[in-house]
N, C-alpha and C positions, 0 to 999 in steps of 0.2 A: 348232869350238862358237863361235866367233865369227859364223860364219855362221848358224848355227841361233838364236843371240840375237837375231841382225841381222833375220832372218826373222819372228821374234817381235814384235820392235818394230813390222816394217813391217805385220804382219796386224793386229795390235791397232787401229793407227792407221786403217787402211780398213776392218775391220770397224766401228769407232764411228761411222764417217760414211756407210758404204754397204754393203758387209757381202758381200766378196767375199776376205778375207784370206787364207784356207785356200787360192787360188790361187797366191798369194806362199810359205806357209811348207809347205804339203804336198810341192809339187815339189824345194826345199831340204832336206826331211828324205828324200826319195827318194835326191836327187844325193847326200848324204853314207853312202849303203849301208843305211838302213832299208827294210825290205818294205814293201809299198802296205798291207796290212791294220794291222800294229805302228804305222805311220808315221800312219794316220788315227785309232786309237784314241788314238796319244800327243797328237798334233796338238789333238785334241778336249779332252784334258785340260788340254794348255799354253795354250788361248786364253781358260781359263775365267777369268783374272784378269782379263784384259784386256776381256773380254765385263761383267765387274762395276764396272771403273771407267770404264769406257765410262758404263755403266747411272747410275752415283753424276754422271758429267760433265754427264749430259741429266737432271738430278732435275728442273728447273724446268719442261722440256717436259713432265714426268710428272704435273703437277698437273692435278685432273681427270679423269684417266684411271685410278684406281684401282679402282673399281667395274667396268670393262673388262679390265683386267687381270685382277683376279679371276677371272672367267671365262673367259680364255683361258690361264690359265697352267695347269690341269689339262688342256686338249688340247695343251700343249706338252709337257706331263710324260708322255703316253699315247703322242704321236707320239716322242719322244724314246726312250722304252722300245723300240718298234716299230722306229725305225730301227737301235737298237742290235741287236737280235732279227734283224735281215733281214744288218746285215753279218757276223754270228757265223756266217749259217746258209745264206745266197744267194750264187753265183757274182757278183762284182764287176761283170761283163760284163752281165749282167740288170738292171740297175740303170740302171750308168753308159751304156748305149745310150739313155735316155730324158731325160739330165739336160741336154743340149744344146737339145733341144724345149723343157723346161720353162723353163730360163733365156729361151731368146729370146721364149716368151709372156710372160715376167715383164718383160722389156725393153719391150715393145709395149704393156703395161698403164702400166708406168711413164711412157712418151712420152706416151701420150694421154690419159693421167690426166685433166687440166684440160679436155679438150674434151670427153670422158666424165662427169666430174662435173659440166659446166655442163649437159649433155643432161639427164642425169638430174634435175638441179635442176627445170630447166624444165618436165620430164613433173610432176613432183611437185607442185609450187608453190613458194614462199616458206615459207609457213608450213608444210608436210609436212617441207620438205626440212631444217626445224630441228628438228623433232622428236626424241624420245631413241628411242634403238636399239630396234625392235620385235624380237619373237621368230624372224622371219624372218631379217632380218639376222645378229641374234646368234647363230643358227644357222650361217649360212652362215661367219661368222668364226670359229666354233669348227673348222667345218670346215676352214677355211683353216689355223687356227693348228695343226691335228692335221697335215695333210696336209704343212705345211712343216716340222713338228716330225719327221715321217718322214725327209721328204729329209734334214734337219741330221743327225740322230740315226747315219743311214747314209753321207753323204757331205761334208756341212757346205757346203762351196764354194757362192757365192750364194744362200745361205737366203735371207739379207737382202734380197736382192733379190725373190727371190718374194714376203716377207711383204710387203716396201711394194707391189709390183704390186698382188697380193690385197687388202690393207687398204686402199689408197689407192682404191680402187673403190668400197668397202664405209661408208667411212667420212667425213666432211666436217672434214680437217682436214690442218694443215700436212703439209710433208714432214718439217719437224723434228719434230714432234710424232709423226708416224709413227716417225720415225728412233728417238724414245726408246722407242716402244711396241716397235720390231722390238729393241734390244737388250735389253730386258728378257726378252723370251719366246726370243731366243738363248741369254743365259745360262742360262735353264731347259732350253732343250733341250740344250746342251753339256754343262751340270752331270749331269742324269739319266742320259744317254749316258754319260758318262765314268765315274760311279759304277757302271754296269752293266757295263762294261768292267774295270774294277778288282775286283770281286768277282766274275767269271764268267771273265775273258782276264787274270788278273794279269802272268801269265807273258808276255803280247806287249806291254806295256807298256815302252818302253824310256823309264825315269825320269828318266837324264840329259838326252835332250831335250825332255821334258815340262816340266823344272824350266826350263831354258835357254829354250824359249817362252815360260811364265810369266811369267817375270821382264821377258824384253822386251815381250810384250803388255800387262803391267801398267803400264808407262810409256807403251806406245805408244798404249793407249785413252784413257787419260787426257788424254795433250795433245792427241790429236786430238778428243778431244770438248769440251775448252775452246774450239779454234779454231773446228772444223767446224762447232758448232752455230749458228754467225753466218754462216753461207752462208747468201746469197739462197736460194728456192725452184730457181728456172731454173738456177742454178750448181751446186745437188746434184743436181738432175734429171739435168742433163748428165754431170755422174760418176757418177751410177747407172747409166744408159745405156752409157756408154763401157767403164766395167767390167765391165758384162754382155756387153757383145759381146766384150771381151777372154776372158771365161771362157768364151763359147761357143769364139772362136778355139782357145783350149788344151785344150778338153777332146775337141774333134774331132779334133786333131793328136795327141792323145796316142798 
């Protein structure tokens, strides 16, 4: 119980700032004897409160992003439902084989984001770079939210790294504002996926584990968002890249 509670605290804190908390909580659930699919389901359910407290902690960075959020939340809902369906119907090995590749791509995107954004800004010109999001870019953002939501509904680990990597190329925003956007979309995905699990796979939820994770992640998410939002972009970018590389190493050696 202490180990699961501590894992929830750590996962909630990591998710608030980076988005790879499942790499802490999921192995702990396996270590205490919970099978992989029930562990995935219980983990998604247990980390919802952490996602919520992180979103509240980043509320200042969400200012001015309401319209974009309202456009992307439906994509996250659809993605969460798709991911939940895949988890309950497909072999885990089918999807997990692609996960390290996706995370590696996201790490590269996050690391190169400043260079790519400057190159795109030069091509567009200063006026065009500051224009409102057009239909093409909005469609790309919607697709990115759906794909990362599907991934998050299925496995969840490093969902935030993928989101920041994709959104960072499409939006001229600071990492902290991208992180705030990521927290709300992750909350949406986890809530939808967990709701689907509870409705159609109630017998696979380990409620004691989910409750302990929820308590720990609630506190961890709030505290981490309170202090993590003060990190400079280079420090936050380094943390994301390091956690992404750790995620790849853990997944490859599972």
